[in-house]
C-alpha positions as semicolon CSV with decimal commas, in nm:
position;residue;x (nm);y (nm);z (nm)
1;X;-5,723;2,797;-6,351
2;X;-5,986;2,624;-6,146
3;X;-6,083;2,279;-6,278
4;X;-6,333;2,034;-6,154
5;X;-6,248;1,660;-6,164
6;X;-6,411;1,323;-6,065
7;X;-6,176;1,043;-5,989
8;X;-6,307;0,690;-6,001
9;X;-6,089;0,517;-5,742
10;X;-6,160;0,206;-5,546
11;X;-5,841;0,251;-5,352
12;X;-5,871;0,631;-5,277
13;X;-5,681;0,599;-4,950
14;X;-5,363;0,515;-5,148
15;X;-5,382;0,835;-5,346
16;X;-5,464;1,088;-5,076
17;X;-5,149;1,269;-5,118
18;X;-5,212;1,340;-5,488
19;X;-5,569;1,459;-5,410
20;X;-5,459;1,687;-5,140
21;X;-5,200;1,831;-5,385
22;X;-5,458;1,878;-5,660
23;X;-5,692;2,061;-5,411
24;X;-5,402;2,284;-5,294
25;X;-5,333;2,370;-5,663
26;X;-5,693;2,504;-5,685
27;X;-5,874;2,205;-5,830
28;X;-6,193;2,051;-5,693
29;X;-6,200;1,661;-5,665
30;X;-6,494;1,434;-5,629
31;X;-6,396;1,077;-5,559
32;X;-6,621;0,813;-5,682
33;X;-6,576;0,458;-5,542
34;X;-6,793;0,278;-5,796
35;X;-6,947;0,330;-6,137
36;X;-7,276;0,432;-5,979
37;X;-7,094;0,713;-5,791
38;X;-6,948;0,829;-6,127
39;X;-7,298;0,832;-6,283
40;X;-7,458;1,023;-5,991
41;X;-7,170;1,278;-5,990
42;X;-7,190;1,351;-6,372
43;X;-7,578;1,389;-6,353
44;X;-7,543;1,645;-6,071
45;X;-7,290;1,873;-6,241
46;X;-7,036;1,881;-6,512
47;X;-6,675;1,804;-6,475
48;X;-6,363;1,902;-6,683
49;X;-6,177;1,572;-6,637
50;X;-6,256;1,233;-6,533
51;X;-5,951;1,045;-6,394
52;X;-6,003;0,671;-6,380
53;X;-5,812;0,339;-6,419
54;X;-5,796;0,230;-6,789
55;X;-5,953;-0,105;-6,679
56;X;-6,256;0,093;-6,532
57;X;-6,324;0,312;-6,837
58;X;-6,573;0,058;-6,995
59;X;-6,769;0,041;-6,675
60;X;-6,805;0,416;-6,642
61;X;-6,844;0,505;-7,019
62;X;-7,224;0,490;-7,009
63;X;-7,226;0,743;-6,715
64;X;-6,987;0,969;-6,899
65;X;-7,213;0,963;-7,198
66;X;-7,528;1,045;-7,002
67;X;-7,381;1,364;-6,852
68;X;-7,466;1,710;-6,972
69;X;-7,113;1,784;-7,086
70;X;-6,843;1,544;-7,211
71;X;-6,545;1,572;-6,971
72;X;-6,209;1,476;-7,097
73;X;-6,064;1,147;-6,973
74;X;-5,731;1,101;-6,803
75;X;-5,667;0,721;-6,776
76;X;-5,433;0,586;-6,508
77;X;-5,229;0,297;-6,644
78;X;-4,988;0,039;-6,528
79;X;-4,619;0,085;-6,621
80;X;-4,637;-0,204;-6,854
81;X;-4,913;-0,046;-7,052
82;X;-4,752;0,295;-7,132
83;X;-4,621;0,178;-7,478
84;X;-4,927;-0,020;-7,575
85;X;-5,072;0,115;-7,912
86;X;-5,434;0,089;-7,789
87;X;-5,349;0,340;-7,509
88;X;-5,137;0,583;-7,711
89;X;-5,386;0,576;-7,997
90;X;-5,699;0,620;-7,787
91;X;-5,579;0,883;-7,531
92;X;-5,433;1,227;-7,552
93;X;-5,249;1,168;-7,227
94;X;-5,231;0,932;-6,935
95;X;-5,072;0,899;-6,601
96;X;-4,897;0,588;-6,458
97;X;-5,054;0,432;-6,143
98;X;-4,751;0,556;-5,933
99;X;-4,759;0,905;-6,078
100;X;-4,657;1,205;-5,869
101;X;-4,860;1,520;-5,820
102;X;-4,644;1,711;-6,074
103;X;-4,709;1,432;-6,339
104;X;-5,084;1,463;-6,271
105;X;-5,064;1,838;-6,311
106;X;-4,872;1,823;-6,629
107;X;-5,102;1,567;-6,793
108;X;-5,413;1,750;-6,675
109;X;-5,280;2,090;-6,821
110;X;-5,185;1,922;-7,137
111;X;-5,520;1,750;-7,171
112;X;-5,703;2,081;-7,114
113;X;-5,482;2,285;-7,350
114;X;-5,344;2,504;-7,075
């Protein structure tokens, strides 16, 4: 199933292997380097999933609310945050900041109900 993602990532070069794997799996990725990039992207078209560091979500929430459709959010968290109630209670899924491609794919599929 083709999915369209926007990934807010200020250090995109570190995650290039995951991005390539997602593209090879049939997904389209738009990498945003700042909150304005996210805002511009969601105004131009709808996305199925927004992937962003949990610490960046407050900065991009207004952009997500202004889009034509509400994408699902897949936060990227630090290992120390994985058992935090505020993470587990707020989000249906998440990936760790050192997650593999398979972990991304698993969480994306779970998030989208595939």
